mmCIF file of the C-alpha atoms, coordinates in Angstrom:
data_MODEL
# 
_entry.id   MODEL 
# 
loop_
_atom_site.group_PDB 
_atom_site.id 
_atom_site.type_symbol 
_atom_site.label_atom_id 
_atom_site.label_alt_id 
_atom_site.label_comp_id 
_atom_site.label_asym_id 
_atom_site.label_entity_id 
_atom_site.label_seq_id 
_atom_site.pdbx_PDB_ins_code 
_atom_site.Cartn_x 
_atom_site.Cartn_y 
_atom_site.Cartn_z 
_atom_site.occupancy 
_atom_site.B_iso_or_equiv 
_atom_site.pdbx_formal_charge 
_atom_site.auth_seq_id 
_atom_site.auth_comp_id 
_atom_site.auth_asym_id 
_atom_site.auth_atom_id 
_atom_site.pdbx_PDB_model_num 
ATOM 1   C CA . UNK A 1 1   ? -4.674  0.692   -2.122  1.00 0.00 ? 1   UNK A CA 1 
ATOM 2   C CA . UNK A 1 2   ? -3.041  2.464   0.845   1.00 0.00 ? 2   UNK A CA 1 
ATOM 3   C CA . UNK A 1 3   ? -1.345  4.905   -1.463  1.00 0.00 ? 3   UNK A CA 1 
ATOM 4   C CA . UNK A 1 4   ? 0.469   2.119   -3.279  1.00 0.00 ? 4   UNK A CA 1 
ATOM 5   C CA . UNK A 1 5   ? -0.119  0.729   -6.721  1.00 0.00 ? 5   UNK A CA 1 
ATOM 6   C CA . UNK A 1 6   ? -1.270  -2.551  -8.172  1.00 0.00 ? 6   UNK A CA 1 
ATOM 7   C CA . UNK A 1 7   ? 0.638   -4.118  -11.056 1.00 0.00 ? 7   UNK A CA 1 
ATOM 8   C CA . UNK A 1 8   ? -1.091  -6.653  -13.303 1.00 0.00 ? 8   UNK A CA 1 
ATOM 9   C CA . UNK A 1 9   ? 1.085   -8.730  -15.614 1.00 0.00 ? 9   UNK A CA 1 
ATOM 10  C CA . UNK A 1 10  ? -0.137  -11.037 -18.386 1.00 0.00 ? 10  UNK A CA 1 
ATOM 11  C CA . UNK A 1 11  ? 2.386   -13.528 -19.710 1.00 0.00 ? 11  UNK A CA 1 
ATOM 12  C CA . UNK A 1 12  ? 2.888   -16.827 -21.508 1.00 0.00 ? 12  UNK A CA 1 
ATOM 13  C CA . UNK A 1 13  ? 4.310   -19.497 -19.255 1.00 0.00 ? 13  UNK A CA 1 
ATOM 14  C CA . UNK A 1 14  ? 4.282   -23.082 -18.102 1.00 0.00 ? 14  UNK A CA 1 
ATOM 15  C CA . UNK A 1 15  ? 2.888   -25.050 -15.214 1.00 0.00 ? 15  UNK A CA 1 
ATOM 16  C CA . UNK A 1 16  ? 5.259   -26.248 -12.510 1.00 0.00 ? 16  UNK A CA 1 
ATOM 17  C CA . UNK A 1 17  ? 5.161   -29.841 -13.717 1.00 0.00 ? 17  UNK A CA 1 
ATOM 18  C CA . UNK A 1 18  ? 6.166   -28.711 -17.198 1.00 0.00 ? 18  UNK A CA 1 
ATOM 19  C CA . UNK A 1 19  ? 9.199   -26.845 -15.886 1.00 0.00 ? 19  UNK A CA 1 
ATOM 20  C CA . UNK A 1 20  ? 10.227  -29.817 -13.751 1.00 0.00 ? 20  UNK A CA 1 
ATOM 21  C CA . UNK A 1 21  ? 9.844   -32.409 -16.514 1.00 0.00 ? 21  UNK A CA 1 
ATOM 22  C CA . UNK A 1 22  ? 13.531  -32.244 -17.415 1.00 0.00 ? 22  UNK A CA 1 
ATOM 23  C CA . UNK A 1 23  ? 12.692  -31.946 -21.120 1.00 0.00 ? 23  UNK A CA 1 
ATOM 24  C CA . UNK A 1 24  ? 11.522  -28.322 -21.136 1.00 0.00 ? 24  UNK A CA 1 
ATOM 25  C CA . UNK A 1 25  ? 11.912  -27.115 -24.740 1.00 0.00 ? 25  UNK A CA 1 
ATOM 26  C CA . UNK A 1 26  ? 14.454  -29.880 -25.112 1.00 0.00 ? 26  UNK A CA 1 
ATOM 27  C CA . UNK A 1 27  ? 13.202  -31.156 -28.464 1.00 0.00 ? 27  UNK A CA 1 
ATOM 28  C CA . UNK A 1 28  ? 12.904  -27.958 -30.482 1.00 0.00 ? 28  UNK A CA 1 
ATOM 29  C CA . UNK A 1 29  ? 15.984  -28.912 -32.469 1.00 0.00 ? 29  UNK A CA 1 
ATOM 30  C CA . UNK A 1 30  ? 16.040  -31.171 -35.502 1.00 0.00 ? 30  UNK A CA 1 
ATOM 31  C CA . UNK A 1 31  ? 13.611  -31.319 -38.391 1.00 0.00 ? 31  UNK A CA 1 
ATOM 32  C CA . UNK A 1 32  ? 10.512  -30.812 -36.251 1.00 0.00 ? 32  UNK A CA 1 
ATOM 33  C CA . UNK A 1 33  ? 9.621   -30.382 -32.550 1.00 0.00 ? 33  UNK A CA 1 
ATOM 34  C CA . UNK A 1 34  ? 8.473   -33.405 -30.549 1.00 0.00 ? 34  UNK A CA 1 
ATOM 35  C CA . UNK A 1 35  ? 5.390   -32.071 -28.802 1.00 0.00 ? 35  UNK A CA 1 
ATOM 36  C CA . UNK A 1 36  ? 5.116   -35.232 -26.709 1.00 0.00 ? 36  UNK A CA 1 
ATOM 37  C CA . UNK A 1 37  ? 7.958   -33.963 -24.514 1.00 0.00 ? 37  UNK A CA 1 
ATOM 38  C CA . UNK A 1 38  ? 7.406   -30.203 -24.780 1.00 0.00 ? 38  UNK A CA 1 
ATOM 39  C CA . UNK A 1 39  ? 5.323   -28.669 -21.997 1.00 0.00 ? 39  UNK A CA 1 
ATOM 40  C CA . UNK A 1 40  ? 2.143   -26.842 -23.098 1.00 0.00 ? 40  UNK A CA 1 
ATOM 41  C CA . UNK A 1 41  ? 2.197   -23.044 -22.849 1.00 0.00 ? 41  UNK A CA 1 
ATOM 42  C CA . UNK A 1 42  ? -0.577  -21.224 -20.957 1.00 0.00 ? 42  UNK A CA 1 
ATOM 43  C CA . UNK A 1 43  ? -1.681  -17.602 -20.497 1.00 0.00 ? 43  UNK A CA 1 
ATOM 44  C CA . UNK A 1 44  ? -1.124  -16.356 -16.928 1.00 0.00 ? 44  UNK A CA 1 
ATOM 45  C CA . UNK A 1 45  ? -2.327  -13.398 -14.882 1.00 0.00 ? 45  UNK A CA 1 
ATOM 46  C CA . UNK A 1 46  ? -0.102  -12.128 -12.074 1.00 0.00 ? 46  UNK A CA 1 
ATOM 47  C CA . UNK A 1 47  ? -1.172  -9.343  -9.706  1.00 0.00 ? 47  UNK A CA 1 
ATOM 48  C CA . UNK A 1 48  ? 1.355   -7.605  -7.434  1.00 0.00 ? 48  UNK A CA 1 
ATOM 49  C CA . UNK A 1 49  ? 0.746   -4.944  -4.770  1.00 0.00 ? 49  UNK A CA 1 
ATOM 50  C CA . UNK A 1 50  ? 3.557   -2.403  -4.646  1.00 0.00 ? 50  UNK A CA 1 
ATOM 51  C CA . UNK A 1 51  ? 3.995   -0.250  -1.532  1.00 0.00 ? 51  UNK A CA 1 
ATOM 52  C CA . UNK A 1 52  ? 3.637   3.523   -1.903  1.00 0.00 ? 52  UNK A CA 1 
ATOM 53  C CA . UNK A 1 53  ? 7.352   4.032   -1.239  1.00 0.00 ? 53  UNK A CA 1 
ATOM 54  C CA . UNK A 1 54  ? 8.200   1.083   -3.519  1.00 0.00 ? 54  UNK A CA 1 
ATOM 55  C CA . UNK A 1 55  ? 10.130  -0.546  -0.682  1.00 0.00 ? 55  UNK A CA 1 
ATOM 56  C CA . UNK A 1 56  ? 8.167   -3.794  -0.831  1.00 0.00 ? 56  UNK A CA 1 
ATOM 57  C CA . UNK A 1 57  ? 5.765   -5.790  -2.924  1.00 0.00 ? 57  UNK A CA 1 
ATOM 58  C CA . UNK A 1 58  ? 3.334   -8.637  -2.289  1.00 0.00 ? 58  UNK A CA 1 
ATOM 59  C CA . UNK A 1 59  ? 2.016   -11.280 -4.654  1.00 0.00 ? 59  UNK A CA 1 
ATOM 60  C CA . UNK A 1 60  ? -1.790  -11.200 -4.671  1.00 0.00 ? 60  UNK A CA 1 
ATOM 61  C CA . UNK A 1 61  ? -2.620  -13.525 -7.544  1.00 0.00 ? 61  UNK A CA 1 
ATOM 62  C CA . UNK A 1 62  ? -0.895  -15.856 -9.971  1.00 0.00 ? 62  UNK A CA 1 
ATOM 63  C CA . UNK A 1 63  ? -3.195  -18.075 -11.972 1.00 0.00 ? 63  UNK A CA 1 
ATOM 64  C CA . UNK A 1 64  ? -4.370  -18.939 -15.468 1.00 0.00 ? 64  UNK A CA 1 
ATOM 65  C CA . UNK A 1 65  ? -6.450  -16.292 -17.208 1.00 0.00 ? 65  UNK A CA 1 
ATOM 66  C CA . UNK A 1 66  ? -10.174 -17.127 -16.847 1.00 0.00 ? 66  UNK A CA 1 
ATOM 67  C CA . UNK A 1 67  ? -11.556 -18.695 -20.003 1.00 0.00 ? 67  UNK A CA 1 
ATOM 68  C CA . UNK A 1 68  ? -8.181  -20.163 -20.985 1.00 0.00 ? 68  UNK A CA 1 
ATOM 69  C CA . UNK A 1 69  ? -7.670  -22.701 -18.199 1.00 0.00 ? 69  UNK A CA 1 
ATOM 70  C CA . UNK A 1 70  ? -7.157  -25.579 -20.654 1.00 0.00 ? 70  UNK A CA 1 
ATOM 71  C CA . UNK A 1 71  ? -5.878  -23.641 -23.653 1.00 0.00 ? 71  UNK A CA 1 
ATOM 72  C CA . UNK A 1 72  ? -2.440  -24.272 -25.113 1.00 0.00 ? 72  UNK A CA 1 
ATOM 73  C CA . UNK A 1 73  ? -1.300  -21.001 -26.735 1.00 0.00 ? 73  UNK A CA 1 
ATOM 74  C CA . UNK A 1 74  ? 1.756   -18.857 -27.424 1.00 0.00 ? 74  UNK A CA 1 
ATOM 75  C CA . UNK A 1 75  ? 2.964   -15.350 -28.326 1.00 0.00 ? 75  UNK A CA 1 
ATOM 76  C CA . UNK A 1 76  ? 0.312   -13.160 -26.627 1.00 0.00 ? 76  UNK A CA 1 
ATOM 77  C CA . UNK A 1 77  ? 0.015   -9.518  -27.639 1.00 0.00 ? 77  UNK A CA 1 
ATOM 78  C CA . UNK A 1 78  ? -2.245  -6.541  -26.952 1.00 0.00 ? 78  UNK A CA 1 
ATOM 79  C CA . UNK A 1 79  ? -3.168  -3.496  -28.993 1.00 0.00 ? 79  UNK A CA 1 
ATOM 80  C CA . UNK A 1 80  ? 0.060   -1.421  -28.985 1.00 0.00 ? 80  UNK A CA 1 
ATOM 81  C CA . UNK A 1 81  ? -1.961  1.563   -27.758 1.00 0.00 ? 81  UNK A CA 1 
ATOM 82  C CA . UNK A 1 82  ? -2.458  -0.322  -24.472 1.00 0.00 ? 82  UNK A CA 1 
ATOM 83  C CA . UNK A 1 83  ? 1.041   -1.697  -23.903 1.00 0.00 ? 83  UNK A CA 1 
ATOM 84  C CA . UNK A 1 84  ? 2.448   -0.970  -20.425 1.00 0.00 ? 84  UNK A CA 1 
ATOM 85  C CA . UNK A 1 85  ? -0.135  1.717   -19.671 1.00 0.00 ? 85  UNK A CA 1 
ATOM 86  C CA . UNK A 1 86  ? -2.560  2.581   -16.931 1.00 0.00 ? 86  UNK A CA 1 
ATOM 87  C CA . UNK A 1 87  ? -5.601  0.325   -17.415 1.00 0.00 ? 87  UNK A CA 1 
ATOM 88  C CA . UNK A 1 88  ? -8.693  1.971   -15.893 1.00 0.00 ? 88  UNK A CA 1 
ATOM 89  C CA . UNK A 1 89  ? -12.045 0.260   -16.031 1.00 0.00 ? 89  UNK A CA 1 
ATOM 90  C CA . UNK A 1 90  ? -14.297 1.225   -18.917 1.00 0.00 ? 90  UNK A CA 1 
ATOM 91  C CA . UNK A 1 91  ? -16.794 2.332   -16.266 1.00 0.00 ? 91  UNK A CA 1 
ATOM 92  C CA . UNK A 1 92  ? -14.295 4.527   -14.406 1.00 0.00 ? 92  UNK A CA 1 
ATOM 93  C CA . UNK A 1 93  ? -15.812 7.840   -13.333 1.00 0.00 ? 93  UNK A CA 1 
ATOM 94  C CA . UNK A 1 94  ? -12.530 9.699   -13.155 1.00 0.00 ? 94  UNK A CA 1 
ATOM 95  C CA . UNK A 1 95  ? -9.290  8.885   -14.938 1.00 0.00 ? 95  UNK A CA 1 
ATOM 96  C CA . UNK A 1 96  ? -5.956  10.453  -14.087 1.00 0.00 ? 96  UNK A CA 1 
ATOM 97  C CA . UNK A 1 97  ? -4.029  10.872  -17.308 1.00 0.00 ? 97  UNK A CA 1 
ATOM 98  C CA . UNK A 1 98  ? -0.325  10.147  -17.462 1.00 0.00 ? 98  UNK A CA 1 
ATOM 99  C CA . UNK A 1 99  ? 1.179   13.250  -19.129 1.00 0.00 ? 99  UNK A CA 1 
ATOM 100 C CA . UNK A 1 100 ? 3.436   10.979  -21.169 1.00 0.00 ? 100 UNK A CA 1 
ATOM 101 C CA . UNK A 1 101 ? 0.385   9.405   -22.773 1.00 0.00 ? 101 UNK A CA 1 
ATOM 102 C CA . UNK A 1 102 ? -0.912  12.508  -24.491 1.00 0.00 ? 102 UNK A CA 1 
ATOM 103 C CA . UNK A 1 103 ? -4.496  11.620  -23.585 1.00 0.00 ? 103 UNK A CA 1 
ATOM 104 C CA . UNK A 1 104 ? -3.943  7.869   -23.884 1.00 0.00 ? 104 UNK A CA 1 
ATOM 105 C CA . UNK A 1 105 ? -5.925  7.214   -20.698 1.00 0.00 ? 105 UNK A CA 1 
ATOM 106 C CA . UNK A 1 106 ? -9.051  8.253   -22.557 1.00 0.00 ? 106 UNK A CA 1 
ATOM 107 C CA . UNK A 1 107 ? -8.312  5.638   -25.210 1.00 0.00 ? 107 UNK A CA 1 
ATOM 108 C CA . UNK A 1 108 ? -7.805  3.045   -22.465 1.00 0.00 ? 108 UNK A CA 1 
ATOM 109 C CA . UNK A 1 109 ? -11.345 3.661   -21.237 1.00 0.00 ? 109 UNK A CA 1 
ATOM 110 C CA . UNK A 1 110 ? -12.788 3.090   -24.696 1.00 0.00 ? 110 UNK A CA 1 
ATOM 111 C CA . UNK A 1 111 ? -10.769 0.111   -25.919 1.00 0.00 ? 111 UNK A CA 1 
ATOM 112 C CA . UNK A 1 112 ? -11.730 -3.296  -24.469 1.00 0.00 ? 112 UNK A CA 1 
ATOM 113 C CA . UNK A 1 113 ? -8.854  -5.052  -22.774 1.00 0.00 ? 113 UNK A CA 1 
ATOM 114 C CA . UNK A 1 114 ? -8.281  -7.764  -25.367 1.00 0.00 ? 114 UNK A CA 1 
ATOM 115 C CA . UNK A 1 115 ? -5.263  -10.018 -25.706 1.00 0.00 ? 115 UNK A CA 1 
ATOM 116 C CA . UNK A 1 116 ? -4.490  -11.789 -28.988 1.00 0.00 ? 116 UNK A CA 1 
ATOM 117 C CA . UNK A 1 117 ? -2.355  -14.906 -29.364 1.00 0.00 ? 117 UNK A CA 1 
ATOM 118 C CA . UNK A 1 118 ? -1.524  -18.034 -31.333 1.00 0.00 ? 118 UNK A CA 1 
ATOM 119 C CA . UNK A 1 119 ? -4.020  -20.822 -30.656 1.00 0.00 ? 119 UNK A CA 1 
ATOM 120 C CA . UNK A 1 120 ? -3.038  -24.493 -30.377 1.00 0.00 ? 120 UNK A CA 1 
ATOM 121 C CA . UNK A 1 121 ? -5.863  -26.404 -28.650 1.00 0.00 ? 121 UNK A CA 1 
ATOM 122 C CA . UNK A 1 122 ? -8.180  -26.544 -25.616 1.00 0.00 ? 122 UNK A CA 1 
ATOM 123 C CA . UNK A 1 123 ? -7.042  -29.983 -24.489 1.00 0.00 ? 123 UNK A CA 1 
ATOM 124 C CA . UNK A 1 124 ? -4.238  -29.172 -22.008 1.00 0.00 ? 124 UNK A CA 1 
ATOM 125 C CA . UNK A 1 125 ? -1.672  -30.730 -24.360 1.00 0.00 ? 125 UNK A CA 1 
ATOM 126 C CA . UNK A 1 126 ? 1.271   -29.313 -26.228 1.00 0.00 ? 126 UNK A CA 1 
ATOM 127 C CA . UNK A 1 127 ? 0.865   -28.881 -29.968 1.00 0.00 ? 127 UNK A CA 1 
ATOM 128 C CA . UNK A 1 128 ? 1.627   -26.616 -32.913 1.00 0.00 ? 128 UNK A CA 1 
ATOM 129 C CA . UNK A 1 129 ? -0.306  -23.369 -33.325 1.00 0.00 ? 129 UNK A CA 1 
ATOM 130 C CA . UNK A 1 130 ? -3.103  -23.750 -35.882 1.00 0.00 ? 130 UNK A CA 1 
ATOM 131 C CA . UNK A 1 131 ? -4.927  -20.436 -35.548 1.00 0.00 ? 131 UNK A CA 1 
ATOM 132 C CA . UNK A 1 132 ? -5.413  -17.274 -33.504 1.00 0.00 ? 132 UNK A CA 1 
ATOM 133 C CA . UNK A 1 133 ? -7.422  -16.387 -30.423 1.00 0.00 ? 133 UNK A CA 1 
ATOM 134 C CA . UNK A 1 134 ? -8.775  -13.254 -28.740 1.00 0.00 ? 134 UNK A CA 1 
ATOM 135 C CA . UNK A 1 135 ? -9.709  -13.075 -25.056 1.00 0.00 ? 135 UNK A CA 1 
ATOM 136 C CA . UNK A 1 136 ? -11.184 -10.240 -23.008 1.00 0.00 ? 136 UNK A CA 1 
ATOM 137 C CA . UNK A 1 137 ? -8.958  -10.328 -19.911 1.00 0.00 ? 137 UNK A CA 1 
ATOM 138 C CA . UNK A 1 138 ? -11.643 -8.564  -17.846 1.00 0.00 ? 138 UNK A CA 1 
ATOM 139 C CA . UNK A 1 139 ? -14.528 -10.937 -18.599 1.00 0.00 ? 139 UNK A CA 1 
ATOM 140 C CA . UNK A 1 140 ? -12.933 -14.144 -19.925 1.00 0.00 ? 140 UNK A CA 1 
ATOM 141 C CA . UNK A 1 141 ? -15.019 -13.907 -23.099 1.00 0.00 ? 141 UNK A CA 1 
ATOM 142 C CA . UNK A 1 142 ? -13.085 -15.407 -26.008 1.00 0.00 ? 142 UNK A CA 1 
ATOM 143 C CA . UNK A 1 143 ? -13.265 -16.434 -29.637 1.00 0.00 ? 143 UNK A CA 1 
ATOM 144 C CA . UNK A 1 144 ? -10.822 -18.066 -32.022 1.00 0.00 ? 144 UNK A CA 1 
ATOM 145 C CA . UNK A 1 145 ? -10.300 -19.242 -35.564 1.00 0.00 ? 145 UNK A CA 1 
ATOM 146 C CA . UNK A 1 146 ? -8.364  -22.377 -36.484 1.00 0.00 ? 146 UNK A CA 1 
ATOM 147 C CA . UNK A 1 147 ? -7.279  -23.923 -39.776 1.00 0.00 ? 147 UNK A CA 1 
ATOM 148 C CA . UNK A 1 148 ? -9.226  -27.008 -40.908 1.00 0.00 ? 148 UNK A CA 1 
ATOM 149 C CA . UNK A 1 149 ? -8.358  -30.227 -39.064 1.00 0.00 ? 149 UNK A CA 1 
ATOM 150 C CA . UNK A 1 150 ? -5.334  -32.040 -40.535 1.00 0.00 ? 150 UNK A CA 1 
ATOM 151 C CA . UNK A 1 151 ? -4.958  -29.435 -43.268 1.00 0.00 ? 151 UNK A CA 1 
ATOM 152 C CA . UNK A 1 152 ? -1.211  -29.165 -42.720 1.00 0.00 ? 152 UNK A CA 1 
ATOM 153 C CA . UNK A 1 153 ? -1.562  -25.437 -41.983 1.00 0.00 ? 153 UNK A CA 1 
ATOM 154 C CA . UNK A 1 154 ? 0.265   -23.897 -39.035 1.00 0.00 ? 154 UNK A CA 1 
ATOM 155 C CA . UNK A 1 155 ? -0.002  -20.384 -37.631 1.00 0.00 ? 155 UNK A CA 1 
ATOM 156 C CA . UNK A 1 156 ? 2.756   -18.011 -36.644 1.00 0.00 ? 156 UNK A CA 1 
ATOM 157 C CA . UNK A 1 157 ? 2.891   -15.135 -34.172 1.00 0.00 ? 157 UNK A CA 1 
ATOM 158 C CA . UNK A 1 158 ? 0.188   -12.505 -34.652 1.00 0.00 ? 158 UNK A CA 1 
ATOM 159 C CA . UNK A 1 159 ? 0.907   -8.805  -35.204 1.00 0.00 ? 159 UNK A CA 1 
ATOM 160 C CA . UNK A 1 160 ? -1.673  -6.256  -33.993 1.00 0.00 ? 160 UNK A CA 1 
ATOM 161 C CA . UNK A 1 161 ? -2.316  -3.232  -36.229 1.00 0.00 ? 161 UNK A CA 1 
ATOM 162 C CA . UNK A 1 162 ? -4.647  -0.512  -34.851 1.00 0.00 ? 162 UNK A CA 1 
ATOM 163 C CA . UNK A 1 163 ? -7.375  0.489   -37.281 1.00 0.00 ? 163 UNK A CA 1 
ATOM 164 C CA . UNK A 1 164 ? -7.404  4.045   -38.486 1.00 0.00 ? 164 UNK A CA 1 
ATOM 165 C CA . UNK A 1 165 ? -10.007 6.048   -36.639 1.00 0.00 ? 165 UNK A CA 1 
ATOM 166 C CA . UNK A 1 166 ? -9.239  4.800   -33.138 1.00 0.00 ? 166 UNK A CA 1 
ATOM 167 C CA . UNK A 1 167 ? -11.363 1.693   -32.542 1.00 0.00 ? 167 UNK A CA 1 
ATOM 168 C CA . UNK A 1 168 ? -10.477 -1.933  -33.198 1.00 0.00 ? 168 UNK A CA 1 
ATOM 169 C CA . UNK A 1 169 ? -7.500  -3.695  -34.719 1.00 0.00 ? 169 UNK A CA 1 
ATOM 170 C CA . UNK A 1 170 ? -6.426  -5.727  -37.714 1.00 0.00 ? 170 UNK A CA 1 
ATOM 171 C CA . UNK A 1 171 ? -4.486  -8.929  -37.090 1.00 0.00 ? 171 UNK A CA 1 
ATOM 172 C CA . UNK A 1 172 ? -1.620  -9.992  -39.344 1.00 0.00 ? 172 UNK A CA 1 
ATOM 173 C CA . UNK A 1 173 ? -0.368  -13.554 -39.097 1.00 0.00 ? 173 UNK A CA 1 
ATOM 174 C CA . UNK A 1 174 ? 1.728   -15.830 -41.266 1.00 0.00 ? 174 UNK A CA 1 
ATOM 175 C CA . UNK A 1 175 ? 0.264   -19.252 -42.057 1.00 0.00 ? 175 UNK A CA 1 
ATOM 176 C CA . UNK A 1 176 ? 2.471   -22.048 -43.339 1.00 0.00 ? 176 UNK A CA 1 
ATOM 177 C CA . UNK A 1 177 ? 0.864   -24.679 -45.600 1.00 0.00 ? 177 UNK A CA 1 
ATOM 178 C CA . UNK A 1 178 ? 2.946   -27.865 -45.513 1.00 0.00 ? 178 UNK A CA 1 
ATOM 179 C CA . UNK A 1 179 ? 1.072   -29.447 -48.429 1.00 0.00 ? 179 UNK A CA 1 
ATOM 180 C CA . UNK A 1 180 ? 1.379   -26.461 -50.741 1.00 0.00 ? 180 UNK A CA 1 
ATOM 181 C CA . UNK A 1 181 ? 4.921   -25.776 -49.466 1.00 0.00 ? 181 UNK A CA 1 
ATOM 182 C CA . UNK A 1 182 ? 3.946   -22.117 -49.339 1.00 0.00 ? 182 UNK A CA 1 
ATOM 183 C CA . UNK A 1 183 ? 3.196   -19.517 -46.701 1.00 0.00 ? 183 UNK A CA 1 
ATOM 184 C CA . UNK A 1 184 ? 0.587   -16.803 -46.765 1.00 0.00 ? 184 UNK A CA 1 
ATOM 185 C CA . UNK A 1 185 ? -0.051  -13.621 -44.851 1.00 0.00 ? 185 UNK A CA 1 
ATOM 186 C CA . UNK A 1 186 ? -3.499  -13.840 -43.254 1.00 0.00 ? 186 UNK A CA 1 
ATOM 187 C CA . UNK A 1 187 ? -5.392  -10.661 -42.413 1.00 0.00 ? 187 UNK A CA 1 
ATOM 188 C CA . UNK A 1 188 ? -8.173  -10.951 -39.820 1.00 0.00 ? 188 UNK A CA 1 
ATOM 189 C CA . UNK A 1 189 ? -10.591 -8.444  -38.357 1.00 0.00 ? 189 UNK A CA 1 
ATOM 190 C CA . UNK A 1 190 ? -9.801  -8.297  -34.648 1.00 0.00 ? 190 UNK A CA 1 
ATOM 191 C CA . UNK A 1 191 ? -13.489 -7.716  -33.903 1.00 0.00 ? 191 UNK A CA 1 
ATOM 192 C CA . UNK A 1 192 ? -14.573 -10.979 -35.548 1.00 0.00 ? 192 UNK A CA 1 
ATOM 193 C CA . UNK A 1 193 ? -11.705 -13.471 -35.395 1.00 0.00 ? 193 UNK A CA 1 
ATOM 194 C CA . UNK A 1 194 ? -14.017 -16.484 -35.551 1.00 0.00 ? 194 UNK A CA 1 
ATOM 195 C CA . UNK A 1 195 ? -14.942 -15.598 -39.127 1.00 0.00 ? 195 UNK A CA 1 
ATOM 196 C CA . UNK A 1 196 ? -11.366 -16.281 -40.224 1.00 0.00 ? 196 UNK A CA 1 
ATOM 197 C CA . UNK A 1 197 ? -9.096  -14.347 -42.577 1.00 0.00 ? 197 UNK A CA 1 
ATOM 198 C CA . UNK A 1 198 ? -10.702 -11.599 -44.637 1.00 0.00 ? 198 UNK A CA 1 
ATOM 199 C CA . UNK A 1 199 ? -7.742  -11.860 -47.032 1.00 0.00 ? 199 UNK A CA 1 
ATOM 200 C CA . UNK A 1 200 ? -4.751  -14.121 -47.732 1.00 0.00 ? 200 UNK A CA 1 
ATOM 201 C CA . UNK A 1 201 ? -1.606  -13.014 -49.554 1.00 0.00 ? 201 UNK A CA 1 
ATOM 202 C CA . UNK A 1 202 ? 0.271   -16.087 -50.797 1.00 0.00 ? 202 UNK A CA 1 
ATOM 203 C CA . UNK A 1 203 ? 4.046   -15.990 -51.040 1.00 0.00 ? 203 UNK A CA 1 
ATOM 204 C CA . UNK A 1 204 ? 6.084   -17.933 -53.572 1.00 0.00 ? 204 UNK A CA 1 
ATOM 205 C CA . UNK A 1 205 ? 7.932   -19.882 -50.863 1.00 0.00 ? 205 UNK A CA 1 
ATOM 206 C CA . UNK A 1 206 ? 7.457   -21.301 -47.390 1.00 0.00 ? 206 UNK A CA 1 
ATOM 207 C CA . UNK A 1 207 ? 8.687   -19.110 -44.527 1.00 0.00 ? 207 UNK A CA 1 
ATOM 208 C CA . UNK A 1 208 ? 10.658  -20.686 -41.653 1.00 0.00 ? 208 UNK A CA 1 
ATOM 209 C CA . UNK A 1 209 ? 8.585   -21.685 -38.619 1.00 0.00 ? 209 UNK A CA 1 
ATOM 210 C CA . UNK A 1 210 ? 9.021   -19.329 -35.684 1.00 0.00 ? 210 UNK A CA 1 
ATOM 211 C CA . UNK A 1 211 ? 9.826   -16.275 -37.764 1.00 0.00 ? 211 UNK A CA 1 
ATOM 212 C CA . UNK A 1 212 ? 8.853   -13.075 -35.921 1.00 0.00 ? 212 UNK A CA 1 
ATOM 213 C CA . UNK A 1 213 ? 7.695   -9.841  -37.521 1.00 0.00 ? 213 UNK A CA 1 
ATOM 214 C CA . UNK A 1 214 ? 6.373   -6.353  -36.881 1.00 0.00 ? 214 UNK A CA 1 
ATOM 215 C CA . UNK A 1 215 ? 4.259   -3.675  -38.544 1.00 0.00 ? 215 UNK A CA 1 
ATOM 216 C CA . UNK A 1 216 ? 5.660   -0.257  -39.413 1.00 0.00 ? 216 UNK A CA 1 
ATOM 217 C CA . UNK A 1 217 ? 3.034   2.397   -40.252 1.00 0.00 ? 217 UNK A CA 1 
ATOM 218 C CA . UNK A 1 218 ? 3.557   4.527   -43.356 1.00 0.00 ? 218 UNK A CA 1 
ATOM 219 C CA . UNK A 1 219 ? 5.920   7.393   -42.706 1.00 0.00 ? 219 UNK A CA 1 
ATOM 220 C CA . UNK A 1 220 ? 7.446   5.715   -39.622 1.00 0.00 ? 220 UNK A CA 1 
ATOM 221 C CA . UNK A 1 221 ? 10.439  4.095   -41.342 1.00 0.00 ? 221 UNK A CA 1 
ATOM 222 C CA . UNK A 1 222 ? 13.696  4.703   -39.514 1.00 0.00 ? 222 UNK A CA 1 
# 
């Protein structure tokens, strides 16, 4: 607007009362976290208007993402083909391509604007992640899968892997099973998360909680 630009940021964060509690992330040490004193994490949308000459900026919006107002979550990600790129509407009549994208703007118009994340609960309380969630940040439409209640299974950060052919994504996430004392790699179809893992690859041991990972396509090792 007015020759300027509008910046939309999606991030994991905490409500003001959680930051002012005095115990923010204070009990992550020890054998296990005490979720009674850890503030729940939410998914936020922040919109900023930047002047055309970039001399000033104004905050237009800062609120919870629609559809996730009561959802405790963590580690949000998007399809890597959409990271930090121009995000035109799927109904846009004309799209100005960024020459650095090599035609990426066209992909932006086709791919829905989904965010994927670890899912804890919909009760406004802090707790361990027990599954994964997908939300359409344009419409608020969402779906999730969670491990069975009191199964002793806990989810780790999800990794997004674009499907070959251009559309959709696979989700890779580690799941720790406290009763089996083993971890498994869960593979989910990003188009149907609610159906749960399409495959599980069990490891011999249990991976540490909070371990982060990434996906490297074949031929991209460096």
